C-alpha positions as CSV (number, residue, x, y, z in Angstrom):
1,M,0.0,0.0,0.0
2,K,1.2,3.4,-0.9
3,K,0.1,6.7,0.7
4,V,-1.3,9.2,-1.9
5,R,-0.1,12.8,-1.6
6,N,-2.6,15.6,-1.9
7,P,-0.7,17.9,-4.3
8,Y,-3.5,20.5,-4.3
9,V,-2.8,21.6,-0.7
10,G,-1.3,25.1,-0.6
11,H,-2.5,26.0,-4.1
12,E,-4.4,29.3,-4.4
13,G,-8.1,28.8,-4.5
14,Y,-8.0,25.2,-3.4
15,G,-10.8,24.4,-0.9
16,C,-12.4,21.0,-2.0
17,L,-15.2,19.9,0.3
18,G,-14.1,16.3,-0.2
19,C,-10.3,16.3,0.3
20,D,-9.0,19.6,1.6
21,P,-7.5,18.7,5.0
22,N,-8.0,22.3,6.1
23,H,-11.6,22.7,5.0
24,P,-13.6,23.9,8.1
25,F,-16.6,21.6,7.5
26,G,-15.3,19.3,4.8
27,L,-14.8,15.5,4.6
28,R,-11.0,15.8,4.6
29,L,-10.4,12.5,2.9
30,S,-7.0,11.1,2.3
31,F,-6.1,8.0,0.3
32,T,-3.9,4.9,0.0
33,F,-3.3,3.0,-3.2
34,D,-2.7,-0.7,-3.7
35,E,-0.4,-0.8,-6.7
36,V,-0.8,-4.6,-7.2
37,E,-4.6,-4.7,-7.2
38,R,-4.9,-1.1,-8.5
39,I,-7.5,-0.2,-5.9
40,L,-7.7,3.2,-4.1
41,Y,-8.8,3.2,-0.4
42,A,-9.9,5.7,2.1
43,E,-11.2,5.7,5.6
44,W,-13.5,8.3,7.1
45,T,-15.0,8.8,10.5
46,P,-18.5,10.4,10.4
47,H,-19.9,12.7,13.1
48,K,-23.4,14.1,13.8
49,G,-22.7,17.1,11.6
50,F,-23.1,14.7,8.6
51,Q,-26.3,13.1,9.9
52,G,-29.6,12.8,8.0
53,Y,-31.9,10.6,10.0
54,T,-30.9,10.0,13.6
55,D,-27.5,8.2,13.7
56,V,-27.5,7.8,9.8
57,V,-25.0,9.4,7.5
58,H,-26.9,11.6,5.1
59,G,-27.3,10.0,1.7
60,G,-25.9,13.1,0.0
61,I,-22.7,12.8,2.1
62,Q,-22.4,9.2,1.1
63,A,-22.8,10.2,-2.6
64,T,-20.0,12.8,-2.1
65,L,-17.7,10.2,-0.5
66,L,-18.3,7.8,-3.4
67,D,-17.8,10.6,-6.0
68,E,-14.7,11.9,-4.3
69,I,-12.8,8.6,-4.1
70,G,-13.8,8.0,-7.7
71,G,-12.3,11.3,-8.8
72,W,-9.1,10.5,-7.0
73,A,-9.1,7.1,-8.8
74,V,-9.1,9.1,-12.1
75,N,-6.1,11.1,-10.8
76,T,-4.1,8.2,-9.5
77,I,-5.0,5.3,-11.7
78,L,-5.4,7.1,-15.0
79,G,-3.0,9.9,-14.2
80,T,-5.2,12.7,-15.3
81,G,-8.2,14.8,-14.2
82,G,-11.8,14.6,-15.1
83,V,-15.3,15.7,-14.1
84,T,-18.3,13.6,-13.1
85,S,-20.6,12.8,-16.0
86,Q,-22.9,10.3,-14.2
87,L,-23.3,8.9,-10.7
88,Q,-25.5,5.9,-10.1
89,I,-25.8,5.0,-6.5
90,R,-27.3,2.0,-4.8
91,Y,-27.9,2.4,-1.1
92,K,-27.9,-1.1,0.3
93,K,-28.3,-0.5,4.1
94,P,-28.3,2.4,6.5
95,T,-24.8,3.7,7.3
96,H,-24.8,4.5,11.0
97,I,-22.6,7.2,12.5
98,S,-22.3,5.2,15.8
99,D,-20.7,2.3,13.9
100,G,-17.4,4.2,13.6
101,P,-15.0,4.6,10.7
102,L,-16.2,3.9,7.2
103,K,-14.1,2.4,4.5
104,L,-14.1,3.4,0.8
105,K,-12.8,1.6,-2.2
106,A,-12.5,2.6,-5.9
107,W,-11.2,0.9,-9.0
108,L,-11.2,1.4,-12.7
109,V,-13.8,-0.7,-14.5
110,S,-13.2,0.6,-18.1
111,S,-11.9,3.5,-20.0
112,E,-12.8,4.4,-23.6
113,K,-11.8,7.6,-25.4
114,R,-12.7,10.3,-22.9
115,L,-15.0,8.4,-20.6
116,A,-13.8,6.4,-17.5
117,N,-16.1,4.1,-15.5
118,I,-15.1,3.8,-11.8
119,Q,-16.7,1.4,-9.3
120,T,-16.8,2.8,-5.8
121,Q,-18.0,1.2,-2.5
122,L,-18.7,2.3,1.0
123,F,-18.4,-0.1,3.9
124,N,-19.3,0.3,7.6
125,A,-16.9,-0.6,10.4
126,K,-18.2,-4.2,10.4
127,D,-17.1,-4.5,6.7
128,E,-20.8,-4.6,5.5
129,L,-21.4,-3.0,2.1
130,C,-23.7,0.0,2.8
131,A,-23.6,1.8,-0.6
132,E,-21.9,1.5,-4.0
133,A,-21.8,3.6,-7.1
134,Q,-20.8,3.4,-10.7
135,V,-19.3,6.7,-11.5
136,Q,-18.6,7.9,-15.0
137,Y,-16.1,10.7,-15.5
138,F,-15.4,12.8,-18.6
139,V,-11.6,12.6,-18.6
140,F,-9.3,15.2,-20.1
141,P,-5.9,14.6,-21.6
142,P,-3.3,15.5,-18.9
143,E,-2.3,18.8,-20.6
144,V,-5.9,19.9,-20.8
145,A,-6.5,18.8,-17.2
146,K,-3.6,21.0,-16.1
147,Q,-5.2,24.0,-17.8
148,K,-8.8,23.5,-17.0
149,L,-8.6,21.8,-13.5
150,N,-5.2,22.8,-12.2
151,F,-4.2,19.1,-12.4
152,P,-0.6,19.1,-11.1
153,G,0.5,16.0,-13.1
154,A,0.3,12.3,-12.3
155,E,3.8,12.2,-10.7
156,E,2.7,14.6,-7.9
157,F,0.4,12.1,-6.3
158,F,3.1,9.8,-5.0
159,E,6.3,10.2,-3.1
160,K,9.3,10.1,-5.4
């Protein structure tokens, strides 16, 4: 497993709700990457500020978690940037805040021309699948991603 660097930290204008470690009410996700299986992982501990129903993580927050790890899969696995084109979520069971840390996984399913399909999953602390999403991203060539999305380059996501 390899820790993923967040190369956006410190850049002017950066303030991502999903991954900025300094966002005052953000999710502050960080990631690790399994180079052999080519799977991206994250762990996140919910609190009541992200609640929908009593003790249940709001469905929109779950969608954001699944979309965020998918976007980082585009960065780390495909080595470029992209934007969400489609997000199809299946909520399988309530995700309880009191259960503790959640685990997220993402991997590339397919990539054709400028579309990448990423599978994402969210598990509770008991390793039960609570939600999953097929996320399709419109992917830019790296040079275009640098111009349009401030993509720092694939080499910036891992220690040298």
